[in-house]
C-alpha positions as CSV (number, residue, x, y, z in Angstrom):
1,M,0.0,0.0,0.0
2,T,1.3,3.4,-0.9
3,T,2.2,5.7,2.0
4,L,1.1,9.4,2.0
5,P,4.6,10.8,2.1
6,A,5.5,8.7,-1.0
7,L,2.4,9.9,-2.7
8,K,3.3,13.5,-1.9
9,R,6.8,13.1,-3.4
10,F,5.2,11.5,-6.5
11,L,2.7,14.4,-6.8
12,Y,5.4,17.1,-6.6
13,L,7.4,15.2,-9.3
14,A,4.5,14.8,-11.5
15,L,3.3,18.4,-11.2
16,G,6.9,19.5,-12.0
17,L,6.8,17.3,-15.1
18,V,3.5,19.0,-16.1
19,A,5.2,22.4,-16.0
20,G,8.3,21.1,-17.9
21,L,6.2,19.4,-20.6
22,S,3.8,22.3,-21.1
23,V,5.7,23.5,-24.2
24,L,5.5,20.0,-25.7
25,I,1.9,19.0,-24.9
26,P,-1.0,20.8,-26.8
27,Q,-3.1,22.9,-24.6
28,A,-6.2,21.0,-25.6
29,M,-4.8,18.0,-23.8
30,A,-4.5,19.8,-20.4
31,A,-7.5,19.2,-18.2
32,T,-6.6,20.5,-14.8
33,S,-8.2,23.4,-13.0
34,D,-6.3,26.3,-11.4
35,W,-5.4,25.9,-7.8
36,A,-7.9,27.2,-5.3
37,V,-6.1,28.5,-2.2
38,N,-7.0,29.4,1.4
39,E,-5.0,29.6,4.7
40,G,-5.3,25.9,5.4
41,G,-4.2,24.6,2.0
42,R,-5.0,24.4,-1.7
43,M,-6.9,22.1,-4.1
44,R,-7.5,21.5,-7.8
45,L,-9.4,19.1,-10.1
46,I,-7.9,16.8,-12.7
47,V,-10.2,15.2,-15.3
48,L,-9.2,12.8,-18.1
49,P,-11.0,12.5,-21.4
50,P,-14.0,10.1,-21.3
51,D,-14.4,6.5,-22.4
52,G,-16.9,5.7,-25.1
53,G,-19.8,5.9,-22.7
54,G,-19.1,9.4,-21.4
55,I,-17.5,8.3,-18.1
56,Y,-14.7,10.6,-17.1
57,Q,-12.0,9.6,-14.5
58,G,-10.3,12.2,-12.5
59,A,-9.0,13.3,-9.0
60,L,-9.5,16.1,-6.6
61,V,-6.0,17.0,-5.4
62,I,-5.9,18.4,-1.8
63,E,-2.7,19.8,-0.3
64,P,-3.2,20.8,3.4
65,Q,-0.7,23.3,4.8
66,A,1.9,21.9,7.2
67,G,0.1,21.2,10.5
68,W,-3.3,21.2,8.9
69,I,-5.6,18.2,8.1
70,T,-8.5,17.5,5.7
71,Y,-11.2,14.8,6.1
72,W,-12.3,11.4,5.0
73,K,-15.9,10.7,4.0
74,E,-16.9,10.6,7.6
75,P,-14.8,13.0,9.5
76,G,-15.1,11.7,13.0
77,D,-15.8,13.8,16.0
78,A,-15.7,17.1,14.0
79,G,-15.0,18.3,10.5
80,I,-16.5,18.5,7.0
81,P,-16.5,15.6,4.4
82,P,-15.6,16.6,0.8
83,T,-18.4,17.2,-1.7
84,L,-18.3,18.1,-5.4
85,T,-21.4,19.8,-6.9
86,P,-21.7,20.6,-10.6
87,H,-23.0,24.1,-11.4
88,E,-26.7,24.3,-12.2
89,G,-27.3,23.4,-15.8
90,S,-24.0,21.5,-16.2
91,A,-23.8,18.7,-18.7
92,F,-21.7,16.8,-16.1
93,S,-22.7,14.8,-13.0
94,V,-20.6,13.4,-10.2
95,E,-21.0,9.7,-10.1
96,E,-18.5,8.9,-7.3
97,I,-15.9,10.3,-5.0
98,A,-13.6,7.5,-3.7
99,F,-11.5,7.9,-0.6
100,P,-7.9,6.7,0.0
101,V,-7.0,5.0,3.2
102,P,-7.3,7.6,6.0
103,K,-5.6,8.0,9.4
104,L,-7.1,8.3,12.8
105,L,-5.9,11.7,14.0
106,D,-6.4,12.1,17.8
107,K,-5.8,15.6,19.1
108,S,-6.8,16.9,22.5
109,G,-9.5,14.2,22.9
110,L,-11.1,14.8,19.5
111,R,-10.7,12.0,17.1
112,D,-10.7,13.0,13.4
113,I,-10.5,10.7,10.4
114,G,-8.6,12.1,7.5
115,Y,-5.3,13.1,6.0
116,D,-2.4,15.2,7.2
117,A,-0.6,15.3,3.9
118,T,-1.3,15.6,0.2
119,V,-4.2,13.4,-0.9
120,L,-5.8,12.6,-4.3
121,L,-9.5,11.6,-4.1
122,P,-10.4,9.6,-7.2
123,V,-13.5,11.1,-8.9
124,T,-15.8,9.7,-11.5
125,L,-17.9,12.1,-13.7
126,K,-20.5,11.4,-16.3
127,G,-20.9,13.8,-19.3
128,P,-20.9,14.2,-23.0
129,A,-19.0,11.8,-25.3
130,D,-19.6,13.7,-28.6
131,G,-16.0,14.5,-29.6
132,G,-16.4,18.1,-28.8
133,E,-14.9,20.5,-26.2
134,H,-16.8,21.1,-23.0
135,A,-16.4,23.2,-19.9
136,I,-16.5,21.5,-16.5
137,D,-17.5,23.8,-13.7
138,I,-17.8,22.2,-10.2
139,Q,-18.0,23.6,-6.8
140,A,-15.8,21.8,-4.3
141,F,-16.5,22.0,-0.6
142,I,-14.0,20.5,1.9
143,G,-12.9,21.1,5.5
144,V,-9.4,21.9,6.6
145,C,-8.4,22.0,10.3
146,Q,-5.6,23.1,12.5
147,N,-6.7,24.4,15.9
148,I,-10.2,25.1,14.4
149,C,-11.9,23.8,11.3
150,I,-12.4,26.1,8.4
151,P,-14.8,25.4,5.5
152,F,-13.0,25.7,2.2
153,Q,-15.3,26.2,-0.8
154,A,-14.1,26.9,-4.4
155,D,-15.3,26.8,-8.0
156,L,-13.0,24.6,-10.0
157,S,-13.2,25.1,-13.7
158,L,-11.5,23.5,-16.7
159,S,-12.0,22.8,-20.4
160,I,-11.7,19.3,-21.8
161,H,-11.9,18.0,-25.4
162,T,-13.6,14.6,-25.4
163,A,-11.7,13.3,-28.4
164,A,-8.2,14.4,-27.2
165,P,-5.7,12.0,-25.8
166,A,-5.1,12.2,-22.1
167,N,-2.1,14.2,-20.8
168,P,0.2,11.4,-19.7
169,V,1.2,13.0,-16.5
170,E,-2.4,13.7,-15.5
171,A,-3.3,10.1,-16.4
172,A,-0.5,8.9,-14.2
173,L,-1.7,11.0,-11.3
174,V,-5.3,9.7,-11.6
175,A,-4.0,6.1,-11.9
176,R,-1.8,6.6,-8.8
177,A,-4.8,7.9,-6.9
178,R,-6.6,4.6,-7.5
179,T,-3.7,2.7,-5.9
180,T,-4.2,4.4,-2.6
181,L,-7.8,3.0,-2.1
182,P,-8.5,0.3,0.4
183,E,-8.5,-3.2,-1.0
184,A,-11.7,-5.2,-1.7
185,P,-12.7,-8.1,0.6
186,S,-10.8,-11.3,-0.1
187,E,-10.7,-14.8,1.4
188,T,-8.0,-13.7,3.9
189,F,-9.3,-10.3,4.7
190,R,-13.1,-9.9,5.0
191,I,-16.2,-9.6,7.2
192,V,-17.4,-13.2,7.8
193,A,-20.6,-12.3,9.7
194,H,-22.3,-9.3,11.2
195,T,-25.2,-9.0,13.7
196,M,-26.8,-5.9,15.1
197,H,-28.3,-6.2,18.5
198,D,-32.0,-5.5,18.8
199,D,-31.4,-2.3,20.9
200,H,-29.1,-1.0,18.1
201,K,-26.4,-0.3,20.8
202,Q,-23.9,-3.0,19.6
203,L,-22.8,-4.5,16.3
204,D,-21.0,-7.8,16.4
205,L,-18.5,-8.5,13.6
206,T,-16.6,-11.7,12.8
207,L,-13.4,-10.7,10.9
208,E,-11.1,-12.8,8.8
209,L,-7.7,-11.1,9.2
210,P,-4.4,-11.4,7.3
211,E,-1.5,-13.0,9.1
212,G,0.1,-10.7,11.6
213,V,-2.9,-8.4,12.1
214,T,-3.7,-8.6,15.8
215,D,-5.0,-5.1,16.7
216,P,-6.9,-3.6,13.8
217,Q,-8.5,-0.2,13.7
218,I,-12.2,-0.5,12.7
219,F,-14.3,2.3,11.3
220,V,-18.0,1.5,10.9
221,T,-19.9,4.1,8.8
222,G,-23.6,4.1,9.4
223,P,-26.2,6.8,8.5
224,S,-24.7,9.9,6.9
225,G,-22.7,11.8,9.6
226,H,-22.2,8.8,11.8
227,V,-19.0,6.8,12.3
228,F,-18.3,4.3,15.1
229,M,-14.7,3.6,16.1
230,D,-14.8,1.9,19.6
231,H,-14.8,-1.9,19.9
232,D,-14.1,-4.7,22.3
233,V,-12.5,-8.0,21.3
234,L,-14.7,-10.9,22.2
235,K,-12.7,-13.8,20.7
236,R,-9.6,-14.7,18.7
237,E,-9.2,-18.0,17.0
238,N,-7.5,-19.4,13.8
239,G,-7.0,-16.0,12.1
240,R,-10.5,-14.9,13.0
241,M,-11.5,-12.2,15.5
242,E,-14.9,-11.5,16.9
243,V,-15.5,-7.9,18.0
244,A,-18.3,-5.9,19.5
245,V,-18.6,-2.4,18.0
246,K,-20.2,0.2,20.2
247,I,-23.0,2.0,18.3
248,G,-23.7,5.5,19.4
249,K,-26.9,7.5,19.1
250,L,-28.6,7.0,15.8
251,P,-31.1,9.4,14.2
252,K,-34.5,9.5,15.7
253,N,-36.9,6.8,14.4
254,Y,-34.1,5.4,12.3
255,S,-34.8,1.9,10.9
256,I,-31.9,-0.2,10.0
257,S,-33.9,-2.7,8.0
258,G,-32.9,-2.6,4.3
259,Q,-29.9,-0.2,5.1
260,E,-26.3,-0.7,4.0
261,W,-23.5,0.4,6.2
262,G,-19.7,0.3,5.6
263,V,-16.7,-1.0,7.4
264,L,-13.1,0.0,6.9
265,I,-10.5,-2.2,8.7
266,L,-6.8,-1.0,9.0
267,G,-4.2,-3.5,10.0
268,N,-0.4,-3.1,9.7
269,D,0.2,-1.9,6.2
270,R,-3.1,-3.1,4.7
271,A,-6.7,-1.8,4.6
272,M,-9.9,-3.4,3.5
273,E,-13.4,-1.8,2.9
274,S,-16.6,-3.7,2.8
275,A,-20.4,-3.2,2.9
276,L,-22.8,-4.5,5.5
277,A,-26.3,-5.1,4.4
278,F,-29.1,-5.3,7.0
279,E,-32.3,-7.3,6.3
């Protein structure tokens, strides 16, 4: 799994190559917005030309200032998760924002989940595939935090020609972003079973863990705005671990029937993300 410091070094190298190659690469191939900047950091949007079905892959690049952080899809005790919203009337829609493996950032008793260095969030857009040139105008909204959390909102704009080849450096950055995502469940790293107690105060999980993972971090994402991080180990046996996750207060009149939650498990240098379906 790629570490964030290594990713940051790669990003600086790649952006330097973009500048150095700008005289060689036709402008129509460039599909990167200008940097938006505030006191806590800066961000920009990279978008590649679409496939035949009008699906565009890209990345939101966020560079927090030294000592600042930005947030995962569920920020923890405080913070703002990233959102991308196309301008009204846009021909583009945001199909997905994916999230690289985050860190648990514990400061003065507040537990945040996010990133304390440069991060690229993989983005999937849907839009025209007609061979023409189109403007992409998207409002990005993230949180950056040092001693206090500051909303960071910016309009990110770029122009892309749907028939042009991708800028190779931008393509490399977007591909690199995908390598920082958690792995999918496998036979050796997965949720074997899950059971929610009737009072919705405890979620029991049976985990299949890779060899050497004995004290995993577990993030359970429930309804929007809710993440549960505390668990007790009930049993360990033959590579499996049974844990009881403490479920905090849920929304009033919330029904878990038919809902899908998420689980992210971090252990040693690996991370796995899985969905939990409740009947």
